[in-house]
N, C-alpha and C positions, 0 to 999 in steps of 0.2 A: 442759531448764528454760528457760522463756520469760524473756527479758531484761525486767526490770521497767521499766515506763514511768516510774514514780516515780523510780527510780534513774537512768534515762537523763536525765530533766529535771534532777534534782539535780546530776548530774555536769556537765552543760552549763553550769549556772549557776556551779558551782565553777571550771570551766575558764575561764570569762569573767573571774571575779574574779582568778584566779591569773595571767591574762595581763597584768594591769596591774602592772608591776614598776618603780616609780619609784626613782630613785637614792637617795632618802632612806628607802627601804624601806616606810614607812608611807603609807597612803592613806585618803581619806575616801570613803564610799559615799553617793551621793545618789540617792534614790528618789522616786517618787510613790506615791500611796495604792494604786493598782492593782498596780503592779510590786512594791510591798512585800508585798501579800497573796499574789501569785504566789510570791515568794521564800520567804515564811514557810510556804507550803504544803508545801515540800519541804526546807527548811533551818531549823535553829534559829539564834537570834542568836549563840550561842556558836560554831557552825560558821563563821559569817561572820567574826566577829571574829578567829578563829584564822588567817585568811588575810591577816594584816597590815593589817586594817581597824581604824583607830583610832576611827572614829565612823560612825554611820549617821544621815543627815539627810534630812528631808523637803524636797523642793524647794519646796513650798508654804509652808514656814515661813520667817520671817525668820532669816537666818544671818549671823553675823559673818564678815568676810573672814579667810581663813586661807591666805595666799599661800605659806606654808612647806610646805603639803601639796598633793600632786596629788589630783585627785578622779576617781572612776569614777562616771559618771552611768548609772543603769539606769532607763530611762524608757519609757513608752508614746510612740510617735511622733505626738503631737498638736501642733497649731499652738501651743497654749498652752505646752507644755513646751519647744518650740524657742525661743519668745520668752523663756522664763525663762532658758534657757542663755545666750542672747545678752545678756540683761540682766545676768547674772552677770559679764560681761566688758566691759560698756559703761561707759566712764568710771571703771572700777575694776577691780581684779583679785581676784575671789573666791577662786580657788585658783591654785596654781602652774601647773597644766595641767589639761585636761579630756579624759578618755577616755570617749567617748560609746558606749553600748551601748543599742540600741533593741530592745524586746521584739518588735515587729512590723516589717514592712518600712517604710522611710522613703520618702516620695514625693519625686520630683525637685524639686518646688516647695520643699519644706521643706529639702532638701539645699542648694538654691541660696540659700535664706534664710540658712543657716548660713555658707556659704562667702563670702557678700558682706557679712558682718557684722563688727563690731569684735571678735567672739570668735574669728575665724578664726586669728589667730596663736597662740592658746593651745590649739588643738585638736590633741591628740596621736594620737587614734585615733577611728574611727567605724565601727561594725559593727552588723549586724542579727542578732538571735538566733532569731527565729521561735519563741519559747517562750511565746506567749500560749495556754497549755494548762493546764487543771485536771486533772492526773493524780491521780485519786482513789484508785486501787489499782494493783497491778502490771500489770493487763491492762484497766483501765477508765479512761475519761476523760469529762469532761462540760463543757458550756459554762456550767453554772450559770445558765441563762436559762429558768426555768420559764414566764415570761411569753410566750415564743415559742409555747407551746401554743395560746394564743388567737389569735395572729397567723396560725397555720397553719389552724385549724379553725373559728374563729368566723365565722358567715355575716354578710355586710354586711346592715344593717337595711333599706336601701332600694336600689333599682337605681342611684341616683345615687352611692351610697357605694362601689360596686364599684371604680371607678378608684383612689380614694384607698387603699382596702384592699389592692389589688394592688400599688400603689407601695410601701406599707409592708412588705408581704410580701417583695417583691423586695429591699428594703434588708436585711431580716432574713436572707434567704437568702444575700446577699452576705457578710454578717458571719459566718454559720455556715460558709460555704464556706472563708473565710479560716482559721477555727479548725481545720477538718478538714485543710486543706492544711498547717497548722503541724505537725499530728501526723505527716503523711507526711514532711515535711521533717526533723523531729526524728529519725524512724526511718530517714532516707535511703531512702525507698521511693517510687518512682513507679509506682503500681499500675495494673493494668487497673481500669476503673470500670464497675460494673453497678448498675442502679437498678430498683426495684420499679415495675411497671406493672400495677396491678390490673385485672382483667377484669370484676369484678362491680359496680363502681360508677363514677360520673363523678368528675372532680376535685372536691375538697372546699374548704370555706372560700371565700376570695376568688377562687379559681380555678374555682369552680363556674360552668358556662356560664349566662349571663343568661337565655337562651331555650332551655330544655331540649327544647322541641318540635322544634327544628331538628336535634337530635343523637340523637333517640331511635332512629333506624334504624341507627346505626353500631355496629359491634362493636369494643370497645376493644382486644381482643386482636389483631384483624386490623389495626386502625389502627397499633398499636405495631410490628407486624411489617413493615407496608408502609412505615412512616416510615423504617425503616433503609435502604431502597433509594432511589436517586436518582430512580427513575421516579415516585415519589410526588409529588415536588416539581414535576416537569414536568406531571403531570396537574393538580395544583392551579393552576398558572399558567394553564392553559387554561380552567379552570372559573370564574375570576373571584375577586375579593377577598372577597366575602361567603361563598362556599363555603369558601375557604381559612381565613377567620377562624373559621367554625363548626367545621371539622375540627380546627384547631389547638387550640381550646378543649377539644375532646374528649380530647386526649392531653396537656394541659398540667398534669401532676401535679407536686406539690411535689418529689417524689423526682427527677423528670427534670430540672427546673430546677436543683435543687441539684447534681446530678451534673455537669451541663454547666458550672456555675460552678466547681466544684472542678477539673475538667479544664482549664479556662482558666487558673486560678491556677497549677496545677502546670506547665503548658506555658510560661507567662511566667517562672516561676522557673527552669525548665531553660534557657531562652534566655540568661539572665544568669549561670547557673551550670551549664555543660555537664557537669560531673561528677556532678550531682545524680542519684541513683537508680542509680548504677553500682556493682554489687557482683558480682564474677565468681563468688563462691562460693554465691550465693543465687538461687533462682528468683524471677522477678518475682511480686510478690504481687497481691492483688485487694482492692479496696474495694467493699463491698456497701452501697448506700444504700437504706434502707427507711424506713418510718414507722410510727407507732403503729397506724394503721388495719389493718396486715397481720395483727395478732394482738390482737383485742379481748377475748380470754378471759383471758389472763395477768394483766391488772391487777385482775381481780375475784376470782381464786381464792385461797383460803387455802393458803399454802405452809407446810410443816412442816420445811424445812431451817432451820438455826439463824439465819443472817443475815436471810433473808426473813421468817421468823416473828417475830423480835425487832422488826424495823422495822415490821411490820404491827401487832403487838399492843402494843408498848411505845412510850413517848414518847421517841424518839431524835431529837435535833435534827440535821437534815441528814445523817442516816445515820452520824454520827460521835460526837456528844456524848450521854452518858447519865448521868443522876443516879441514885444509888442509896445505900442505907444500908450503911455499913461498920462492922463491930463491932470496936472497939479491944480492946487487951489487958486492960483493966479491965472490959470488958463493956458499955461505953457505945456507943451508936450515933452515928455521925457522917455528915453528908451529904457525899458525894464526887461529883465530876464526872469521869467517865472518857472518854478519847478512844479510839474504836475505829478503829485504823489498822493498816497493814502492820507498824508497829513492835511491835505486840502479837502475839507469836508464838503465844500460846494462841488468840487470835482467828483468826489466819490458818489455823491447823490445823483448827479445828472449824467455821468459818462456813458451809461448804457441805455439812456433814453433816446428815443427818436428825436431828431433835431427840433421838430415842432414842439414836442413835449418838453424838451430841455429848455427852450426859450420861454415857454409858459411858466415853467418851474422857476427859472431865474427871475422873471418879472414878479411872480407871486411872492417869492422869498424877499425880494427887494422891497416890495410894498409893505410886507409884514414888518420888515426891519424899520421902515419909516414910521409905521404906527407904534411899534414897541418903543422906539426911542423918541417919539414925538418931535421928529426933526422938521417935518413940513406940515403945514395946515392945508386943508383942501384935499384934492384928489391925488392919488399916487401916479406912478408911471404907467402910461397906456401902451407904450411901445419901446423898442430899444433906443431910439433917439431921445425919448423922455428920460430914460435911465441915464444916458450919457450926460445930459445937461445937469441932472440932479447930483450925479456923482461928483461933478466938479465943485459943488458947493458943500462938500462934507469933509472939510479938512480935519475935523476933530475925531473922525472915525477912520483912521489910517488903514488898519487891517481889513476892515469890512470894505472900504473903498477899493483897495487893491484886489481883493478877491472878486468882487462883483465886476470891477473894471476889466480884469483879465478875461473872464468868461464872456463878458459883453463883447470885448474885442474879438475873441475867437469866433463867437457865434456870428457876428456881423461879417467877418472875413469869409467864413464858410458860405454864408448865404449869398454874398456878392459873387463868389466863384461859381456857385450853383446856378445862378442866372446867366452869368457871362459865358460860361463854357457849354451852355445848352444841355446841362446834365439831365433835366427831365426827359428829353427825347432819347438821349443816350441810355439812361437807366431803364427806360421802357424796353428797348431792344435787348439790353443785358438780362432783364428779368425773364423775357420770353425765351431767350437762349438757355438760361440756367434752369428754369423750371419746366420748359417744354410746353408751357401754356401761356395764354394771354391773360389779361386781367379779368376776363369773363370765364376763365377756367376752360377754355377751348384751345385746340391746336392752332397756333398762329399761322394763318395762311398768307398774310401780307408782310411777313418778316423781311424778306429781301427788299421789297419796295420801301420799307421804312429804314432799312440799314444802308442801302447804297447812297442815298442823298447825304447821309451823315459822313460816309467815307469820302465822298466827293467834295464835301464842304471844306473850304480853307479856314473857316471859323472854328472848326473842331481840331483840338490839339492832337498831334500824332500819337501821343501816349494813350489817348482815349480810343483812337482808331485801332491800335494794337490790341487793346483790351476787347474791343468788339469782335475783331477777327478771331482772336483766340477763343472767345466764348462761342462764336458761331461754328467754328470747326469742331469743337467738342459737342455742340448740340447735334451736328450732323454725323458725329462719330467718324470724322474724316471726310474730306472732299476730294474729288479728282484733282490731279496736279494742275490741270489747265484752269479750273475754277479758282484754285488757291492763287495762281499767278494773276488772275483778273482781280481778285480781292486786293492784292498788293498794289496793283496798278491803279485801281479806283482810289485807294487810300494814300497813294504816293508815299509809301513807306521807304525809308532808307534801307540800305543793305543790312545795317546793324539791327534795325527793327524787324526786318524779315528774318534775320537770324534768331531773334527772340521767339518768334512764332514757330519757326522750324525746330527750335530746341525743345519744344513740347514733346517731341518723340522720345527724348531722353528721360522724360518724366512719366512714361507709360501711356501717353496720349497717342491715339492713332490720328495722324494728320492727313495721310494719303489714303484714298479709298478707291479700290477697283470695282468694276461692274459686278463681280461675283461675291464681293465681301458682304457678310451679314452683320447686322447690328449686334453689338456685344451687350450682354446683360449688365445693367447697372445695379450693383448690390445695395447701393444707398440711394435709391430713387426717392425723389421728393415726395413726402406724404402730405395728404390734405390736412390742413390745420383748422381747428375749431376757433382759434384765437382771432380776434379782430386785427387785421393787418393792413399796413399801408400799401397802396398800389405799387409803389416803387421799392418795396421791401418784402416781396413775397418769398424770395429764396431763403432757405435755411441751410446753413452749412451741414455737411455730412456728419460732422461730429455730434450733432444733435440726435440724428437717427441712431448713431453708434451707441451713445449713452442711454438713450431710451430703450433700445433693444437689449442692451446688456442688463440694465436694472430689471427689466421685465422678462428676463430669461428667454429672449427671442433671438439673441445673437448666435449665428451659426458657428459651430466649432470648427468647421472646415475653413471658414473665413477668418476666424479669430481663435485658433487653437490655444490650449493651455500648455505652458512649459512643463509643468509637473502634474500636480493633481488638480482636479476640478472640485468646486465646493461640495457637490453631491456625493463625491467619493470619499469625503473625509468624515471621521468620527466627530461627534459633538464635542469631544474634549479639546479639539484644536482651538476652540474659541475661549477656553478658560486660561486667561493670561493675567499675569500680575503687573503692577505699575512699573514703568520703565525707569532706568537710571538716567540721569541727565547727561553724564558723560560716560565714556566707555573705557574699560581697562585695556591697556596695551596688549596684554596677553593674559589669558585666564589663569595661567600658572604663576604669574608674577605676585609679589607680596601684596598684602591687603591694602597698602596705601595707594596702590594703583586704582583701586575701585572707588566709585563715587556713590555717595549716599542717595537713595531715591528721594525725589521731591514730589509733593502733592501737586497735581494738575487739576485744572478746572474740569468738572464733570461734563463731558460732551460725548454722548454715546452713539452718535450717528455713524453709520458705516461709511468708509471712505472709498472714493474712486479717484485714482491718479491717472491722468492721460499724459502721455509723452508723444509729441509730434516731431520726429526727426526731419530736419530740412526746413524748419520754419513754421510758426503758427501765426494766424491772422488775428486782428482785433475783433473780428466778428466771432471767431471761435472762442476767445476769452469771454466775450459777452454771453455766449450760450452757456458756458460753464457756470457763471454766476446765476443765471436765470434758472437753469436746471437744478442747481443745488437747492433752490427753494421748492420747485414743483415736484422734484423726485425725493425730497427729504433725505439727501445724502450730502456728505462733505466732499465736494469735487474740487480737485486741483488740476491745473494744466501747466505743462512746461514744454520747452522746446530748445533746440540749439540756438534759436534767436527769434525775434518777432519780425515779420515781414509786412511791408506796405506794398500796395500795387506798383508804385513807381520803382521802388527798390527791387521788387521781384522781377519786373521787366528788365531792369538794368542787369541783374544777375543772369537772366536767360540769354542776354545778348552775348555774353562771354562764356557761357557754359561749355561750348565746344572747345574753348581755348584754355580750359582748366582754371578759369577765374582770372586770367591775365588781363589787367586793365580794370578790374572790379574795385569797388571801395574797400571791401574786406581784405582781399589779398592782391594788391596791385601787380605784384610780380608773378602771380599764379601759383599753382601747387608746386611744392618742392619735388623735384625728380630725384628720389632717393633710391639707390641701388644696393644698400648695405644689408638688405634682408630684415628679418624681424629682430627687434632690439629688446633688451630687458626693460621691464616696466620702470625701474628707477631711472634709467637713462632717458626714457621718454618724458618722465615727470620733471627731471632736472632741466631738460631742454625747454619745456613749456613754461616753467616758472623761474628761468634764469634771470638773475639781476646782477648788474655790474656794481662792484664796490666803488664808492665815491673816492676821488683822489684826496689825499690828505692836504690840508691847507699849506701853502708854500711857507717855508721857514723864513722868517725875517731875521737878518743878522742883528744881534743885539749890540747896541753901542757900548763902547768901553766904559764901565762904571767909574764915575768920579767919586771922590770922598764924600761929597754932599749926598750923592745918590745912594751910596752904600749906607750912609747914616739914616736916610729916609726908609730904606728897605728894612733895616733891622728894627727901626722904631715902629713900623706898621706891621711887621711880619707876625708879631705875637698874637694879634687878634684877627688876622685875615681869614683863618680857617673857620672860626666861629661865625663871623659875619657872612661868609659864603653859605654855610649851612642854613642860616636863617633866611637868606634870600631865596633859596630854592623852595622852601616850604610855603604853601599857600596858607591863608587864614583857616582856622579850624572848620571842618565840614562835618555835618551830621553823620555819625557812624552808619555803616552799611548794615543791612539785615544779616541775620545769621547765614553764613555761607552754606550752600547746598552741596558743596564738594567736600569729600574727606581728603585731607592733605597731610603731609608729614609735618608734625607740629614742632619738632625740635629744630633748633638752629644748627647749621653746620659748624662744627668746632674746628676752625681752621688752625688754631694754635696747637692742637694735639694731633695734627696731621701725621707726624712722624710715628706716633705710637699706634696709630690706627691701622689695623690689618685689613678690615673689610669695611667698605663704605656703605652708603645708602643702597647701592645696587649690589651688595654682597650676596651672591647666590651661586 
């Protein structure tokens, strides 16, 4: 069983909270808007308050001083937040002490700002958590940055814009690499790193060479292989700067740049934390960095597994929130909003099943529930309509009713659209285009005859026609311009929809083909499967072949080279590693109270494989990761800049040439920045900038009368004690022993004048 990434992140947050043990037992948690969202993604408010937290406060809001409580600050390490912490203890005492926990690594400059400030005597702890991760499922994570798609692939509009576009891309890749490194640090994994080097197209987006004529004669596969050798660089030095720039541009792929950034981040982290990545019981894992251009078929295909199909056909917000009609016990329908997450056991059991199997499973579980609870006499539900009628008569089983009702509603809606939109016919054409074979395993000879009536039909939605055309062009590895025009004409595509298909060229797809053009070799050709498969689900995403080839040592190093060393070149001692610390020291030379005590983790010795897909991953790819974890006996995780659905992907392609202007992710398009490369802290501060809330307006106090003054003095003596009692909750069971080492002494504020060196005295 793979250790859940959601559970791992959740436990690390809890361990950090539990590590703060003030003498007065109770503490205040101070967060910013982003850290609050990260915390809420894995923990409920009740879970936090149970850890002796008396209040959760936003650092951007005005807060009354509460020196009787110590505070745990859980913040993004921005210059703004550091200034706010300093302000809390400048010329006043906001809390009794400050335990600082930063979500990401804190820069030396900001650390120095803290240590030289008036807040220094009040600082009881300072740690980095490296938990800036959106763990979306047990084996998936995302950056939640759909706008990066345009930064990666939108072509600069003019030659003069290339420099600014590349600077922006490098900033985005630096940010992305930090997030990937956080995942590795959280899992205590220092992996080998491999990256995708496509041989069939030049670098894309801002990395596309300005003068393609200079690079037409180069073989990308040969360049990638040669670059791994030192002799390549000696040769380039001898040939001059112009030749070096031309050949470097030829191999400057997004995946390569990102891989080297991640390697640099992990090496820097290991220098400061020598125990990072050491686990004697587990083989060293591998990080595979690829991008959306590796598989341009998966985003267009209709998938009929439950999660992928539901997110394709239904209006599900961010893959998690779904509104549906819930039938109450009196027969009335109510609007309900459900959250699809790992907490829903019905969802996790059926989400990767084919829809037919998922429906059978739902009905089987429902009938078992009826038997186990002796609710009905006689036969159980025979179909979805029977389930619907029976659910209305189960008012006493509210939780089970809502779970079954949700998935009954989703399954019914999916099947209704499946029939109404002619998806069986559409999906057959899609499968022939994507696999290159029909259901009999032969080359489809009547593909055009089956496709054209669907393109002509007014009953087929245009979004489905765009998907068919995109898949057909890829099946043919490009078509003559006149044929493409005719396809658009048959389908009656709008100009925006034609733009979506034309934009495939920016994703490395050949859409136009001349008479002399030869077929390009597909490195991830569909392989024959021994599994029993559904006729309309024959295509397997390229990521399946990638993972199988990697695990079985069949993955070509020219296609996926290593950043540093390959497993075969390492000594056996590299796998002898010790258990990881749960948090990390700010700097290895800092005092011992910066370091965290290692905690025992559940024994799980499977080798890990982490896949990162820049530019968006599909639900079919996440399903493959879960299934291959079982069949390959590996712990496999997958992450991306964001999750894409077919409709969302087509919408993004429509405005790819416009730099994302008009898109859902960045309606105003990419920012045209001309200020060159900026320091990392400036980039970080801009990304996580938060506005301070305005202080509440002052109300002019009325002139006190004698009677009011008398009431004030009579009640003032016990006001402070009653206030302190009101903030405290009822006693809560004490937390387990903290897994962090922290400074145990209380800051002695009264002796501040006598003190020459504070907690940070070094």
